[in-house]
N, C-alpha and C positions, 0 to 999 in steps of 0.2 A: 138358220131357221129350219131347214130340212132335217138336220141332225136332231134338233130339239123335238121336232114333231115326231120323227121316227122313234127316238128313244123314249119320249114321253108316253107314247101309246104302249110301247113294250112294258114300261113300268106300270101303266094302268092295268094291263093284262094280269100282272102278278098281284095287284092289290084289289081290283074290282073287275073280275072276269066278265060278268054280265054287261056292265057298262062298256067295257072294252069291245065286246063283240058287236054291240049296237053301233059304236063309233066306227069300227072297222067296216061295217056294212055301209054306213052313210057316207064315209069318206074314202072309199076303196081306191079311186083314181089318185087322190092326193097322197095317200099313204104309200102307194106303189111308187110314185114319183119321189117321195121323201127317201124311201129305201134305196132307190137308184142313185140318189144324189149324195148320200151321206159319207162315202168312204174314199172318194178319189181313187187312187190305185192301191190303197191298203186293203185289198179284198182277196181273201183266199179263194173265193168262188169264181174269180174271173182273172185271166192272165193279161199281161200287157199286150200280147199278140191279139187276143180277142177284142180288146178295147180299140187297138189300131184298126182291126177289121171293121168294127162298128163305125168308126169315123170314115173309113173308105166307103161304106155303104151310104153314109150321110152325104158325102161328097157327090156320089152318083145321083142321089135323089135331088139335091139342090141344083145340080146342073140340069137335070131333067125338068125340074119345076120352074126354074128362073132363067135358064139359058146361060151360056158360058160367060157373057159380059156383065151379068148382074147377079152373081151367085155367092157373093161373100161380103160381109160387113164386119166392122170391128168397133167396139165401144171402148173408149179410153178416158182416163182422167189424169191430167197433167202429164200426158205422154205415156202413161202406163196402161197396159191392156187390162180391162176388166172382164171382157167377154167377146166372143165372136159369134156369128150366126151359127157356126158349127157346134160350138159349146152349148148354146141355148137349145139347139135341136137335140143334142146328146142328153140334156137334162129333161127336155120336154117329151122325148121318146116318140115323136111323130114317126109313123111307119110308112106313109105314102106321100106322094107328091101333093095329093089333095089336102092332106092334113097340114103340110108345110104351108100351102097357100092359104088355108084357113087361119093359121096362126098369124100370117102376115097381113091378112085383110079382114078377118072376122073377129069374133069374140069368144073363141073356144076357151075351155078352162086352162089349156096349156099356155095361153098368152099371159095368164095372170099367176105365174108360179109363186111369187112371194105372197100374193093375196090369198091364194088357196092354202098355202102352208100356214099362214097366220090365222086363217079362219079355223082350220083344223086344230091348231094349237090352242086357240081360245076355247073351243068346245072341249078339248081334253082337260083344260083347267077346270071348267065347269063340272065335268064328270068327277073330278077329284074333290069337288066342293069348295074350290078356290075362286076368288074374284078375278076378273080379267083386268090386268093393268091397262092404264090409258096409253094411247100411242104417244111415243116420244119422237119428235122430229130430229133428224140428223143434220146438223148445220155444218156444212163444209166450210173450212176456214176462210176461203176467199169468195164465198158465195157462188162459185161456178158450179156447173153441173157436168157430169160425164157427157162426152160427145160421141155420137155415132158417126163413124167415118166409113163411107162406102168405098170399097175397093173394086176395081174392074172385075177381078176374079181371084180365085185362090192362088193360081199360078203366079200372078204378078205380085201378090202380097208376100208369098213365101220365097220369091226369087232372091231376096236380100236378107233373109232371116235363117238362123240355125245353120246346120251343116248340109252341103249339097247331097250327101249320101243318104240323108233321112228321107224316107218316103212321106208323101203328103199326110197319110193317116197318123204317122208318128209326130209330125209337126203340129197337127191338130191336138194330139195328146199333150204336147209341150205347152200349147196355148191354154189348154185346160188347166194344167198345173199353174201356169203363170197367172191366170185369172183368179184362182183360189188365193194365191199369195197376195196379189195386189188388193183384192177385195178385203182380205183379213187386215191388211195394213190400213186402208182407208176407213173402214167401218170401226175397227178396233181402236185406232188412235183417237177418233173423235168421240167414242163412247166410253172409254175406259174410266173417266172420272165419275160418271153416273152409274155405270154397270161394271165395276171392276172384276167381279167373279165371272160373269158371262164372257167378257172380252178376253180374260185370261184363258179360260177353257178353249175359246175359239182359236186364239192365236197359237196356243201351245199345240192344239190338235192339228191345225193346218200346217204348222211347221213340221210336225211329226209325219203326217201323211205325205207332204211334199218331198221330204228327204227320202222316204221309202220309195216314192215314185221315181225320183231322179236316180236313185241307186239302180233301179230296174232298167232305166234307159241307158245308163252308162254300161251296165253289164251286157246289154244287147249289142252295143257297138264298141267293144273293147279295142278293136283295131284303130279307133280314132282317138286313143288316149293321149296322143301327142298334140292334139289341136288345142289352141289357146283357151277357148271357152270350156272345153271338156276338162282341161287342167284346173280352171277356176272352180268348176263344180266339184271336182275331186278334192281340191283343197278345202272347200266348204264342208263337204261330207266328212272330212277327217279333222275338222276344227274342234276345239274343246266344247264350244257351244252346241254343235251338232251332236257330238258324242253324248252330252248330257241328255238331250232330247231323245236320242235313239235308244238309250239304255233305260230311260225312265218309263218302262212299259206299264207298271201299275198306275202311274199318274196319267199316262195316255189313256188307259182303259177307263179310269174314273172320269176323265174329261169327256170321253166318248159316251159311256154308258150310264154314268151317274151312280152306279152301284158302289158301295163301300164294303171292302172285305170284312168278314166277321172277326178276323183276328186283329183289326186295328183298334188300339185302345188308347194311345197317347194323344187324345184330342184336346184342344184348348178353345173354350168358348170365346175367348178374347182375341184369338188370332185370326188372320185372314183365312176364310174357308175352314174355320175351326181347326186349323193346323193340319189339314189333310195332306198338303204337299210334304211337310216334314215327316208326318207319320207314315206315308206310303213310300217315300224315298229318303231313307236316313242319309244324312250328310248333305241333302239339298234343301234349300229354303225357297219360299215363294218368290222373293225378289230375284234370286239367282235364276230360277226357272223362267220367270217372266223376261228378264234381260236376255237370256239365251234364246228364247223364242223370237224376240224382237230383232236380235242381231242376225239370226238365221233368215228371217223373213226379209229384212231390208237388204241383206247381201244377195239373196236369191233374186229379189226384184231388180237390183242393180245389174246382175249378170244377165238376166233376161232382157232388160232394157238395152244393154250394150251389144247383145248377141247378133251381130251382122257378119256378112261374109266379106 
């Protein structure tokens, strides 16, 4: 939703500049949050080291705000991580202990990240002269809900996860990647039949960004290349499915930005997404691209779920 909000307003700027400026003034905080949330680690403006440093600052603020025994929480679904309190703070961009406490106990805009993105997106559609679609419930297959599991502290949670050489900020980055992967699986799998185009874009894009992020993590710790889980990640990165996603940059850019290159001509009104997958990436078709994204996401989710010391 953050990506759609961010890119939708960018598109509005190119089509209706006056309306876009009004929207940007009215929803400045929400748009800043959407920009911050959209790219995971596939961001030329920010290095992995800088993101690790951000999580290190978040760790300090949480310890200061909540104390060492109550400074970490994890949200899971069927045993898979969907978010941690560190990840939520990273997206909410609270800068002080007071802001963290307000999010936990008050009703600041940052507690309602999805609501605010949705409200901004609805107004963007109105500025384009489009009607706002009705809300569609997401029915999880077994009727269960994600669970918030408090952990005594960050140290106890990470004491059995990932590699002991990883600093805490890097472990937070890995749970950030993990939360993107698992959220894309849960939401995408339950929404694909009703919204195939949107879920395809989301799952392909998350797979692309997660592969890029994991490549950066592995390069940062090449000395650990012999470890079993590092080997599994390397095998995934070198897999045929991952190579398809990593080389399909035109398709990735279209999924991210919506723009269609001017030289694309072989479109088909009867094909999925008007044949854009095939037109942008000769030799690749929609079903192959979708299957590759799903294989990559499920494999990454399994590796993260198994990654213990």
